C-alpha positions as CSV (number, residue, x, y, z in Angstrom):
1,M,-9.4,20.5,-23.3
2,K,-6.6,17.2,-23.9
3,N,-3.9,18.7,-21.7
4,L,-6.7,19.5,-18.6
5,F,-7.2,16.0,-19.2
6,I,-4.3,15.4,-18.7
7,L,-3.3,17.6,-15.5
8,K,-6.6,16.0,-14.1
9,N,-5.1,12.4,-14.8
10,V,-1.9,13.3,-12.9
11,L,-3.4,15.7,-10.4
12,I,-5.3,11.9,-9.4
13,G,-2.2,10.4,-9.8
14,I,-0.2,12.4,-7.9
15,G,-3.6,12.7,-4.9
16,L,-2.7,8.5,-4.6
17,I,0.2,8.7,-4.3
18,V,-0.4,10.9,-1.2
19,F,-3.0,8.5,0.0
20,D,-1.3,5.5,-0.1
21,L,2.0,6.5,1.4
22,F,0.0,7.9,4.3
23,V,-1.8,5.2,5.1
24,Y,2.2,3.5,4.9
25,I,2.8,6.2,7.7
26,F,-0.3,5.3,9.3
27,L,0.0,1.8,9.3
28,G,3.9,1.5,10.2
29,L,3.5,4.2,13.1
30,M,0.9,2.3,14.5
31,L,2.9,-1.1,14.7
32,M,6.1,1.2,17.1
33,G,4.4,0.6,19.4
34,Y,5.0,-2.7,19.3
35,D,8.5,-2.8,18.8
36,D,8.6,-0.5,22.3
37,F,6.7,-2.8,24.5
38,Y,7.9,-5.6,23.1
39,E,8.2,-8.7,25.8
40,E,10.1,-11.9,25.4
41,S,7.9,-13.3,27.7
42,K,4.8,-13.1,25.1
43,G,6.5,-15.6,22.3
44,E,8.9,-14.5,19.3
45,Y,9.0,-11.8,17.9
46,W,7.1,-10.7,15.6
47,S,4.4,-13.7,15.7
48,L,1.0,-13.4,16.4
49,E,0.6,-14.7,19.8
50,S,3.0,-11.8,21.3
51,M,0.6,-9.1,19.8
52,T,-2.1,-7.8,21.4
53,F,-5.0,-7.2,19.2
54,S,-5.0,-4.0,18.2
55,Q,-1.7,-4.8,16.6
56,K,-2.4,-7.9,15.2
57,V,-5.4,-5.7,12.8
58,N,-2.5,-3.6,12.5
59,Y,0.0,-6.0,10.9
60,V,-2.8,-7.4,8.8
61,S,-3.8,-4.3,7.7
62,L,-0.4,-3.5,6.4
63,H,-0.1,-6.8,4.5
64,L,-3.5,-6.4,3.3
65,W,-2.3,-2.8,2.7
66,Y,0.3,-4.5,0.4
67,L,-1.4,-7.4,-1.2
68,I,-3.5,-4.6,-2.6
69,N,-0.6,-2.4,-3.8
70,I,1.0,-5.1,-5.6
71,I,-2.2,-6.3,-7.5
72,F,-3.2,-2.3,-8.0
73,I,0.8,-2.4,-10.2
74,V,0.2,-5.2,-11.8
75,F,-2.8,-3.5,-12.8
76,L,-1.0,-0.2,-14.0
77,I,1.6,-3.0,-15.6
78,Y,-1.1,-4.7,-17.6
79,R,-3.0,-1.2,-19.4
80,V,0.2,-0.2,-19.7
81,V,1.1,-2.7,-22.4
82,I,-2.4,-3.0,-23.6
83,G,-1.9,0.5,-24.8
84,V,1.8,-0.1,-26.2
85,K,0.3,-3.1,-28.2
86,K,-2.5,-1.0,-28.7
87,K,-0.7,2.0,-30.6
88,Q,1.6,-0.5,-32.3
89,S,-1.4,-2.6,-33.9
90,C,-2.7,1.4,-36.0
């Protein structure tokens, strides 16, 4: 029964990692259009003024996704530290 629980958690973890990579790939591919069609006359490279609305949405979404991933990693580290402390006190 415990092995089934561990297998389930491992599969969920792998699924989350695959989903995370899919989102990164999708947002990265969407921003490739900016590189392909950048014009110096519109503004400085990677500035928001040189981007179209959809490119701005993709750019902001990618940075929000970075933030979500950082928060999730900090949460996982916190859970591991709490788990280790709990095992040491028993």
